[in-house]
C-alpha positions in Angstrom: 296.7 -59.2 282.1 299.5 -60.8 280.1 301.5 -58.7 277.6 302.8 -59.4 274.2 306.5 -58.8 273.7 305.5 -55.8 271.6 303.8 -54.2 274.6 306.5 -55.3 277.0 309.1 -53.6 274.7 307.2 -50.3 275.0 306.6 -50.7 278.7 310.1 -51.5 279.6 312.9 -48.9 280.2 310.4 -46.0 280.4 310.3 -43.5 278.8 313.1 -44.4 276.4 311.7 -47.5 274.7 308.5 -45.7 274.1 310.3 -42.8 272.5 312.7 -44.9 270.5 310.4 -47.6 269.2 307.1 -45.7 269.0 307.2 -41.9 269.3 310.1 -41.1 267.0 309.1 -43.4 264.1 305.4 -42.4 264.4 306.2 -38.7 264.4 308.4 -39.1 261.3 305.9 -41.3 259.5 303.0 -39.0 260.3 305.1 -36.0 259.1 305.7 -38.0 255.9 302.0 -38.8 255.4 300.9 -35.2 256.1 303.4 -33.6 253.7 302.5 -36.4 251.2 298.9 -35.2 251.2 300.0 -31.6 250.8 302.1 -32.4 247.8 299.4 -34.5 246.2 297.0 -31.7 246.4 299.3 -28.8 245.5 301.7 -30.6 243.1 304.4 -28.3 244.5 307.7 -30.1 244.2 309.7 -27.5 246.0 309.7 -25.4 249.1 309.6 -26.3 252.8 306.9 -29.0 252.7 308.6 -30.8 249.9 312.0 -30.7 251.7 310.3 -31.8 254.9 308.7 -34.7 253.0 312.1 -35.8 251.7 313.8 -35.4 255.0 311.2 -37.4 257.0 311.0 -40.1 254.3 314.8 -40.6 254.3 315.2 -40.4 258.0 312.4 -42.7 259.0 313.6 -45.3 256.5 317.2 -45.3 257.7 315.9 -45.2 261.3 313.9 -48.4 260.7 317.0 -50.1 259.4 318.5 -49.6 262.8 315.4 -50.7 264.6 314.9 -53.9 262.6 318.5 -54.8 262.9 318.5 -54.2 266.7 315.3 -56.1 267.4 316.2 -59.0 265.2 319.4 -59.6 267.1 318.3 -58.8 270.6 314.7 -59.9 270.6 313.4 -61.9 267.7 316.2 -64.5 267.4 316.7 -65.1 271.2 312.9 -65.3 271.7 312.6 -67.8 268.8 315.5 -69.9 269.9 314.1 -70.0 273.5 310.6 -70.8 272.3 309.2 -67.9 274.2 306.6 -66.5 271.8 303.3 -65.9 273.5 301.0 -67.5 270.9 300.3 -66.3 267.4 299.1 -62.9 268.7 302.6 -62.2 269.9 304.1 -63.3 266.6 301.7 -61.1 264.6 302.3 -58.1 266.7 306.1 -58.2 266.5 306.3 -59.3 262.9 303.8 -56.6 261.7 305.8 -53.9 263.5 309.0 -55.0 261.7 307.3 -55.6 258.3 305.7 -52.1 258.6 309.2 -50.6 258.5 310.1 -52.2 255.1 308.0 -49.8 253.0 309.6 -46.9 254.8 313.0 -48.3 254.0 312.0 -48.4 250.4 311.0 -44.8 250.5 314.5 -43.9 251.9 316.2 -45.9 249.2 314.1 -44.0 246.6 315.0 -40.6 248.1 318.7 -41.5 248.2 318.5 -42.6 244.6 319.2 -46.3 244.9 315.8 -47.4 243.4 313.2 -46.0 241.0 315.7 -43.7 239.3 313.8 -43.7 236.1 310.4 -42.5 237.6 309.2 -39.0 237.4 308.1 -37.0 240.4 304.4 -38.0 240.1 305.3 -41.7 239.9 307.7 -41.4 242.8 304.9 -39.7 244.8 302.6 -42.6 244.0 305.3 -45.0 245.4 305.5 -42.8 248.5 301.7 -43.0 249.0 301.6 -46.8 248.6 304.5 -47.3 251.0 302.9 -45.0 253.6 299.6 -46.8 253.3 301.4 -50.2 253.8 303.2 -48.8 256.8 299.9 -47.6 258.3 298.2 -50.9 257.7 300.9 -53.0 259.2 301.5 -50.5 262.0 297.9 -50.6 263.1 297.9 -54.4 262.9 300.9 -54.4 265.2 299.3 -52.0 267.7 295.9 -53.8 267.8 297.4 -57.3 268.1 300.1 -56.0 270.4 297.4 -54.7 272.9 295.6 -58.0 272.9 296.0 -60.4 275.8 297.9 -63.5 274.6 295.9 -65.6 277.1 292.9 -65.2 274.6 294.6 -68.0 272.7 295.6 -70.0 275.7 298.9 -68.4 276.8 299.5 -68.5 280.5 302.4 -66.4 281.8 302.7 -68.7 284.7 303.2 -71.8 282.5 306.8 -70.9 281.5 307.5 -69.6 285.0 305.9 -72.6 286.5 308.0 -74.9 284.4 311.2 -73.1 285.3 310.1 -72.8 288.9 309.3 -76.5 289.1 312.5 -77.5 287.4 314.4 -75.1 289.6 312.7 -76.3 292.8 313.6 -79.9 291.8 317.2 -78.9 291.1 317.5 -76.9 294.3 315.9 -79.7 296.3 318.2 -82.3 294.7 321.2 -79.9 295.4 320.1 -79.5 299.0 319.8 -83.2 299.4 323.2 -83.7 297.9 324.6 -81.0 300.1 323.1 -82.6 303.2 324.5 -85.9 302.1 328.0 -84.4 301.6 327.8 -82.7 305.0 326.8 -86.1 306.6 329.6 -88.0 304.9 332.1 -85.3 305.9 331.1 -85.5 309.5 331.1 -89.3 309.4 334.6 -89.3 308.2 333.9 -90.0 304.5 335.9 -87.5 302.4 335.0 -89.0 299.1 332.6 -86.2 298.2 331.7 -85.7 294.6 330.3 -82.9 292.6 327.4 -84.3 290.6 326.6 -81.2 288.8 326.6 -81.4 285.0 329.9 -80.1 283.5 329.5 -77.6 280.6 332.5 -77.1 278.3 332.8 -73.6 276.8 335.7 -72.3 274.6 338.2 -70.6 276.8 337.5 -67.0 275.8 333.7 -67.6 276.2 334.3 -69.2 279.6 336.1 -66.1 280.8 333.3 -64.0 279.5 330.7 -66.0 281.2 332.5 -65.9 284.5 332.8 -62.1 284.2 329.1 -62.0 283.5 328.4 -63.9 286.7 330.5 -61.6 288.7 328.7 -58.7 287.1 325.3 -60.2 288.0 326.3 -60.4 291.6 327.5 -56.8 291.6 324.3 -55.7 289.9 322.1 -57.5 292.4 324.0 -55.8 295.2 323.6 -52.4 293.6 319.8 -53.1 293.1 319.5 -53.8 296.8 321.4 -50.7 297.6 319.2 -48.6 295.3 316.0 -50.0 296.8 317.3 -49.3 300.3 317.7 -45.7 299.3 314.3 -45.6 297.7 315.8 -45.1 294.2 313.4 -47.4 292.5 313.9 -46.1 289.0 317.7 -46.7 289.4 316.9 -50.3 290.6 314.7 -50.8 287.6 317.3 -49.4 285.2 320.0 -51.7 286.6 317.8 -54.7 286.4 316.7 -54.2 282.9 320.0 -53.0 281.4 322.3 -55.5 283.1 320.1 -58.5 284.0 316.9 -58.3 282.0 315.9 -59.0 278.4 317.7 -55.9 277.2 320.9 -57.4 278.5 320.8 -60.5 276.2 323.1 -58.9 273.6 325.4 -57.5 276.2 325.9 -60.9 277.7 326.3 -62.6 274.3 323.3 -64.8 275.2 322.7 -66.1 271.7 326.3 -67.2 271.2 326.7 -68.7 274.7 323.4 -70.7 274.4 324.9 -72.8 271.6 327.1 -74.5 274.2 324.5 -74.7 277.0 322.4 -77.8 277.9 318.6 -77.2 277.7 318.2 -76.8 281.5 321.0 -74.2 281.7 319.3 -72.3 278.8 316.0 -72.4 280.6 317.5 -71.1 283.9 319.2 -68.3 282.0 316.0 -67.3 280.2 314.1 -67.4 283.5 316.7 -65.1 285.1 316.4 -62.5 282.3 312.6 -62.6 282.2 312.2 -62.3 285.9 314.7 -59.4 286.0 312.7 -57.6 283.4 309.5 -58.3 285.4 311.2 -56.9 288.5 312.1 -53.7 286.6 308.4 -53.2 285.8 307.2 -54.1 289.3 309.7 -51.9 291.2 308.6 -48.9 289.1 305.0 -49.8 289.8 305.9 -49.9 293.5 307.1 -46.3 293.4 303.6 -45.3 292.5 301.5 -47.9 294.5 303.8 -48.3 297.6 303.3 -52.1 297.3 306.8 -53.6 297.1 305.7 -57.3 297.3 305.5 -58.0 293.6 308.9 -56.5 293.0 310.5 -58.5 295.8 308.9 -61.7 294.5 310.2 -61.0 291.0 313.7 -60.2 292.4 313.6 -63.4 294.4 312.6 -65.4 291.3 315.6 -63.8 289.5 318.1 -65.0 292.1 316.3 -68.4 292.3 317.1 -68.9 288.6 320.7 -68.2 289.4 320.7 -70.7 292.2 319.0 -73.3 290.0 321.7 -72.9 287.4 324.6 -73.1 289.8 323.0 -76.1 291.6 322.7 -78.1 288.4 325.7 -77.0 286.3 329.3 -76.1 286.6 331.9 -74.9 284.1 334.4 -77.5 283.0 
């Protein structure tokens, strides 16, 4: 079954993503809703339940400001730029989750005193109730659509991977042919060997950053192999997701770097990050099932993407 980015977010980096993006906001929002009902029935605008209501409303709103800001910069913008949305199902799931946080932010702004200053307690309580209802509606739309299989609308996970793999195979094949040709000319006495890879010109500070990233990638892959050799599958998954996977896009400055990358280089980079995240999931599954093959295939696809990029491009 294919997953939406919504479900992948919750499945990755277990249990932290599930806690950060689902458990904490849901507990705060449910606390807000329960105390809201209590106040509506009792009209008690003091005491523990009222203070808990104000605390949960303020906290969950401020919390969602952080979530929305983080996901917009690390997920929504990079996915949109790379054209990686998995049909309208994926868009609805992610956008509904983010939109659902806006009413809670409004509640926080009201509690802090930035908006609705002229309303009395009853009117503010009505605003609370409307905002909580909107959150529940959008939250359930996000959960339902997020659990749908994007292939229902024609998405095929293998399509993107097949495209990258086919391009990668062609690039690698061409690179191998070029390498064989260079070896042949060297042995035949022809030293006029040329590097036919595409030159990519980055600003100097960004070039240094990219080179440092590449060295970090090699080190990470080495550490992943070491962790797997020791049977530390959770450690291997953590390394892959945090330093190579989709979670690492912001760390690597992927959005800024991509502005200077040719399309093929962007596609190879996206394939590397996606396959690393896939490996992180599969190696954790292997700890439970004992089947290491899917994890090894995903790790191989990760390094193939690196080879594809280096075979087709070089820094100027």
